[in-house]
N, C-alpha and C positions, 0 to 999 in steps of 0.2 A: 799618247794623247789620242783622243777621239778623232777618227777620220771619216766617220759615217755621216756627218751633218747633224747628228742628234744634238750636239752641244749648241750649234748655231740655232737650231729650231727652238731649243729650250730658252736660249737667251732672248730670241725674238718674242717668245711668249711672255717672258718676264719683264721685258722693257715696256710693256703696257701697264706695269704695276709700279708702285712707288718704292722708294728705298726704305720706308718705315711703315709701321702700322701703330695705331693708337697714339700717334704723335711722339713716340719715343722708342719703340721696339724695332730693331733692325730686321729688314728682310734678308734672311740668310740664304735664300734659295740660289741666287747666282753663284755664290761661293761653293755651296754644297754640290750643285750639279757639275761645276767645273772640276771639283775634286773627284767625283764619281767617274766622270769621263776620263780624267787623267789616269785613273787606276783601273781602266778596262771595264767599267760598269755602265757604259753608255746605254745599254739595253734596258737598264732599270731607271734611267733618268726621268722619263715622263710619268712612270708609275709613282716614283717618289714625289714628283711635283703634284700629282693628283692628291696625295696625302697631305701635302703641305699647303694646298690651295686656300684653306680656310684662314691661313695666316697672312694672306696677301691683300693689299688694298689697291685701289685704283691709283694711277699716276696723279700726283698733285697738280693743282692749277698753277699756272704761271702768274707772276706779279708784275715784273718789269724786266726786260732783257738786261743781262749782265754784259758789260762792255769793257774794253781795255781802259776806259776812262773812269768807270764807276765801280770797279770790282772791289775795291777796298771797303766801300760802305756796305757791300753785301756779304763780305766774308764773315762766316760764323753765324749767319742768320738762317735757321732751319726752315723758315717760311719761304726761302728763296731756292729751295732744292731744284724745282723745275727750271728756274732761270739759270742756275749754275750748270745743270746737265745740258741745257740747250747751248750754253756758251761753249762748253767743251766739245759738244758734237760739232759745232761749227768750226772750232779750232782744229780738231782732228781731221775734219773733211778737207781743210785747206792746207794743212801742213803735215809733215811726217809725225807720226804719233810719238816717236822718241823725242823729237824737238819739243813738243808740247809738254811731255812728261818732265824733261830736263828743266824747262823754264819754271814749271809749277812745283816741282818736288821741294826745292828749298823754301818756297812760300808756304806750302802746306805742312811740311814736316814738323814745325814747332806745335802745330795744332792737331797732332795725330791722336790725342786723347779724347777728342770729341766723338760722340757716338760710341763710347766705350771701345774705341780703337777699331770698330768695324769698318769704317770707310777705308782706312789704310789697308786693312786685310782684304777688302774687296778689290782694291787696286792691285795688290800682290797677286791675287788669283788671275785677274785680267792680264797682267803683264806676263805671267807664266804662259798663258795660252798663246799670246802673241809671239813670244820668243820661241815657242815650240812648233808653231805651224803657220799656216797662211793667215794673213791679216784680213780676214773677211769683214764685211760690214757689221754683222752682229757682234763680233769680237772687238772691233774698234768702238762700237757704240757702248759695249760693256765697260771699256776703259773710261769713256766719257761719263757714264753713270757713276762709276766709282769715284772719279776725280770730282765730279759735281757734288756728290754726297759728302765727300771729305770737305770741300770748300764750304758747304752749307752748315756742316757740323763742326767746323774748325774751332778748336778750343785749346788754348795753350795753358800750361801749368805755370804757377808763379815761381819765384826763386825758391830753390830747394837747398837746404843746408846740407853740406857734405858731412857724412859720418865715416868713421873708419870702415874700410872695406876688406877686400881680399884679392889675391892674385888670380884665382880661378873663378870662373863664372858660377860654378855650383856653390863654392864657399861664399861668394858675394851675395847670392840669393839667400843663403842660410843666414847671412848677417843682417838681412832686412828685418826691421823691427815692426811687428804687426801693429796696426792702429789700436789704441786702447778703446776707442768707441767705434765699433763695427756695425753701425746701423745705417739705414738709408740706402739709396741707390748709388750708382756709379758716380754721378756728379757730386753728390754730397760727400762721399768718401774721398774722392779725389781732392776736394778742397781741404781735407784734413792731412793730406800727405805734405809735410813740410820739411822732411829730412830723409835722405836715402844714402846708403853706403856708396863710397866711391869705387868704381871699377873701370879699368881700361882707360883711365883719364890721360895717360901719357901717350896713347897710341896716336901716331901721326901718319903712318904709312897706310895707303889704301889696302894693300894686300893683307897687312896685319889686321886692319879693321875687319876685313871679310872673315879672316880666321877667328877673330874674337866673336864676331856675330854668329858664326857657325857654332862655336862653343856655347854661346848663350842659348841658342835654340835647343841644342842637345840637353843642356843642364835644366832648362825650364820644362822640357818635355819629360825628362826622367823624373823631375821633382813632382810632377802631377801624380805619379803612381803612389807616392807616399804622403802627399799633401792635398790631393784633389778633394778630399772630404771636407775641407774648409769651406768650399763653395764650388760644387761640381761643375757649374756652368761658367762662372766668371773666371776661375783660375785657368781655364783653357786658354784665355787670351794672353796669359803670361808667356805662352809658347808660340801661339799663332800670330800674334802681333809682330814680334821680332822676325819670325819666319817670313812674313809678308815683305818686310824690309829686305831680308836676305834674298828673296826671290827677285826683287826689283833691281838689285845692284847691277846685274849684267847689262841692263838697259840704260844705266846712268853713267855719266862721266866719273872717272875715278876720284875726282876732286870732291864729289858728294858722298863718298863712302864713309869717311870718318864722321861727319855730322850725322849720317844715318845710323851709325853704331851708337852714338851718344843718345839719340832720340829713342832708339829701340831699347837700350838699357833702362832708361828712365821709365819707359812704358811698362816693361816687364817687371821692374822692381816696384813700381807704384801699384800695379795689380796685385803683386805678392803682398805688399803691405796692407792693402785694402781687404784682402780675403783669406790670407793664410790662416790655417788652424793654429791652435796653441801648441800642438805637438804632432809629429808625424806618426804614421802607422806603417808597419812592415807590409810590403806587398811584393810578390815575385810572380814571374810569368808562370801560369799554370800548365806545366808540361810543354811538350813540343808543339809549337804553334808557328805557322808560316804567315808571311805578310798577307797572302791571299786569304787565309782563314780570318785574319783580323778585319780585313776590308769587308768580307762577307758578314761578319758579326755586326760591324758598324752599320752596314746597309740594312740588315734585318732589324736592327734596333731603330734606326731611322732618325734619331735626334740630330739636328743640324750641327750642334757643337761636337757631338761624338764623331760625326763624319769629318769635320774639320780637324779635330785633334788627331784622328787616325791618319789623315792626309799628311799632317806635319810629322807624325811618328814614323811614317814610311819614308819621309825625306831623311830623318835621322838614321833609321834603318837598323838599329840594334835591338837586342832582346829587351833591354830596359825601356826602350821607347814603345815597343809592342805591348809591354806590360802596362804602360801608361794608357795606351789606347783601350785596352781591355778593362782597365780600372774605370775609365769614363763610361763604358758600357754598363758596368755594375752600378755606378753611382747615379746615372742620369735616368730621367723618365723617358720612356720610348715614345716615338711619334705615333700617334693613333689617327 
């Protein structure tokens, strides 16, 4: 983890900007710079931010303070992003951040599909930083920004009909039936997801839930290598969303681990249904490649989703995961 202060500087720089641009596209910079710092590339953070700067907008205007009395009315209202971020900044200033996270995690978890799962992913990056090092003000503020964005974009899925699944995570993802109509953006497609395979439904033990979630992240990452061409950007989230949940588990009471697994599976399976191609293609790691090589290629490419998938691939840590990261480099448009 970065110990030079660069990450804190970058987060302070970014906290003057909003969580979105154009009213719908997520600001990925906080997640990308955290990933770069976590993998020893802190020296490149500000240069990368300079390239990404055109995708940043000013912090949005406040509407009305969110309070303990009125928060339910503001939940899921994207126009209240500044209000929600302000609420969580106050909460985290007054109470231990883990207590705030524990209180709000079960409230926010059912709505992790809002913002194309990006708010939950941003929270996962923020929690990793806090667990790995000092709880500095910029890092605590980043958690507040992530939680606030999540609350503003909170969007739950309706009842999903269970379909026959499989015992293993990879087989369960293979059992996901792609949507017949794959047009429109994330919210439109999400509304068409009405049935998903059952997986890990009998898990009740927290440690078993963590093992299953680890298997899901591995399977979804591996799958990108052969299925990422279905939609090179959106299919990244089939892996990064459950990984964000996995990263957050150590900061949560064990009683929340099983419902976290349930939500992560639904998110990963739903993204798979929304964007999976009709058929896979063969893809193997091209020769001897190290994790450092892959990080360097992701940084040189620059796309924020490539950086985030590479970050998750390094968490998985095997050759098939590295192949998935390199596949995202091949498929995605570089940052210019």
